[in-house]
C-alpha distance (Angstrom), angle and dihedral (degrees) to the residues before:
residue distance angle dihedral
M1 . . .
T2 3.69 . .
G3 3.81 130.1 .
A4 3.84 105.4 40.9
R5 3.77 120.7 108.8
P6 3.80 99.8 -136.7
A7 3.76 125.2 -159.5
M8 3.80 120.2 -106.1
D9 3.80 90.3 -84.9
G10 3.79 91.7 54.1
T11 3.83 97.1 -104.2
A12 3.80 119.1 124.6
F13 3.80 114.8 -145.1
F14 3.79 131.7 -161.6
D15 3.77 88.7 -92.9
D16 3.85 91.5 55.9
L17 3.83 96.4 52.9
E18 3.78 119.2 91.5
V19 3.82 130.4 -160.7
G20 3.81 106.8 -104.5
Q21 3.74 94.3 27.7
Q22 3.83 113.5 139.8
W23 3.77 139.1 -157.4
R24 3.77 134.5 -171.9
F25 3.76 117.3 -165.2
G26 3.76 148.5 138.3
R27 3.78 139.3 55.3
Y28 3.69 123.0 -143.8
E29 3.81 124.4 172.3
V30 3.85 112.9 -154.2
T31 3.80 118.2 -140.7
R32 3.78 130.3 -160.9
E33 3.76 90.0 -128.1
E34 3.85 93.4 54.5
I35 3.79 91.6 47.4
V36 3.81 91.7 53.8
E37 3.84 94.6 43.0
F38 3.77 93.4 50.3
A39 3.80 89.8 47.7
R40 3.77 92.7 49.5
Q41 3.75 91.0 54.0
F42 3.78 102.7 35.2
D43 3.86 116.4 8.9
P44 3.79 110.2 22.9
Q45 3.81 100.7 -174.0
P46 3.84 121.7 142.6
F47 3.83 95.6 -115.8
H48 3.85 89.8 56.8
L49 3.80 96.3 42.8
D50 3.79 112.4 34.4
E51 3.82 126.3 43.2
A52 3.82 94.0 -155.1
A53 3.78 92.9 50.6
A54 3.80 89.9 43.4
R55 3.83 92.0 54.0
E56 3.87 87.2 57.7
S57 3.80 93.4 48.3
L58 3.82 125.3 88.4
Y59 3.85 87.1 -97.4
G60 3.82 93.1 62.4
G61 3.82 91.9 -142.1
L62 3.80 147.8 21.8
I63 3.81 113.8 -48.4
A64 3.82 135.5 -178.8
S65 3.78 118.6 -108.6
G66 3.79 112.3 -102.4
W67 3.80 86.2 -122.4
H68 3.80 89.3 54.8
T69 3.84 88.9 52.5
G70 3.79 87.3 51.9
A71 3.81 90.0 51.7
M72 3.78 91.7 49.9
F73 3.85 87.4 49.9
I74 3.76 93.9 52.9
R75 3.84 91.2 46.1
M76 3.81 90.1 58.5
V77 3.78 89.7 46.3
A78 3.83 91.6 50.5
E79 3.85 91.3 48.8
C80 3.77 100.0 41.4
M81 3.82 110.1 22.9
T82 3.78 109.7 24.8
P83 3.84 94.2 63.7
R84 3.86 90.5 52.1
V85 3.84 102.9 43.3
A86 3.82 126.1 58.3
T87 3.84 94.2 -119.7
Q88 3.75 127.7 161.9
G89 3.79 95.6 -167.8
A90 3.77 129.8 -83.4
I91 3.81 135.1 -76.7
G92 3.76 94.8 -143.9
F93 3.80 148.7 -64.8
D94 3.80 133.9 -86.0
D95 3.81 129.6 -157.4
L96 3.83 98.7 10.2
R97 3.79 110.0 -174.2
W98 3.78 132.4 178.8
I99 3.78 100.0 -151.5
K100 3.82 105.3 174.6
P101 3.82 133.3 7.0
V102 3.79 118.1 -93.4
R103 3.79 112.7 -136.1
P104 3.79 137.6 -170.6
G105 3.83 109.7 -77.4
D106 3.80 94.4 28.5
V107 3.76 114.3 134.0
L108 3.83 112.6 -147.6
S109 3.79 132.6 -158.5
V110 3.83 135.0 166.6
E111 3.80 135.0 -118.1
S112 3.85 114.4 -167.8
T113 3.78 133.8 -177.8
V114 3.83 129.7 -170.5
R115 3.78 105.9 -122.2
E116 3.85 103.0 173.3
K117 3.75 142.5 1.1
I118 3.83 119.9 -149.7
E119 3.77 119.3 -169.0
S120 3.82 113.7 -143.4
R121 3.82 115.3 -120.5
Q122 3.77 93.8 -164.8
R123 3.85 97.5 40.2
P124 3.84 109.1 37.3
E125 3.81 90.0 179.1
R126 3.79 92.2 71.0
G127 3.80 144.6 26.2
T128 3.86 139.7 -165.5
V129 3.75 121.1 -105.7
K130 3.79 120.1 -160.8
I131 3.80 107.1 -144.4
E132 3.78 120.6 -172.2
S133 3.83 111.9 -152.5
R134 3.77 136.3 -176.6
V135 3.76 123.2 -165.4
L136 3.75 108.2 -142.0
D137 3.85 131.5 -160.0
Q138 3.78 124.5 -137.5
R139 3.83 90.4 -82.1
G140 3.83 90.6 56.4
E141 3.85 89.9 -109.9
P142 3.85 115.9 140.1
V143 3.77 116.5 -112.9
M144 3.81 97.8 172.8
S145 3.79 137.4 12.6
L146 3.80 134.3 -170.6
V147 3.80 144.7 152.3
S148 3.77 114.6 -121.9
L149 3.81 121.9 -154.0
V150 3.79 100.2 -148.0
I151 3.86 125.6 -172.4
V152 3.87 107.5 -136.1
M153 3.77 124.4 -176.0
R154 3.79 121.8 -125.9
R155 3.76 121.3 -120.7
P156 3.83 109.2 -81.8
S157 3.81 114.3 -112.8
């Protein structure tokens, strides 16, 4: 993570984040086995489960479920961002887009930008930060984009 001005203990609070601030983080290598396992459990469509059927689909080969791509995204966030920012979870996502299929062997990373900070009127100890993220493949091409509405704690007095 680059760009945040963390507190002395390494945690960035709502007060430390700035609109326009960017981070690049994560590395997630996608495997065929994981694509199929996720699909078996959560999104059992032929182009996620069966290579022969996937070749005959409009994708021309096996691809990860978009929901799987989202799960890989949140794993990178949990590993790389959550320990460094005083988050209390998120209230949702806006503008989720699956831009390009994710295939076995792809290596994903994340690029995020703070787009807006909203102070809470009811809860002055926290605010909401709108963070626009793109999941990128190994060529730096976006495969997914979304805006996260993240609850971030203010610096304690």
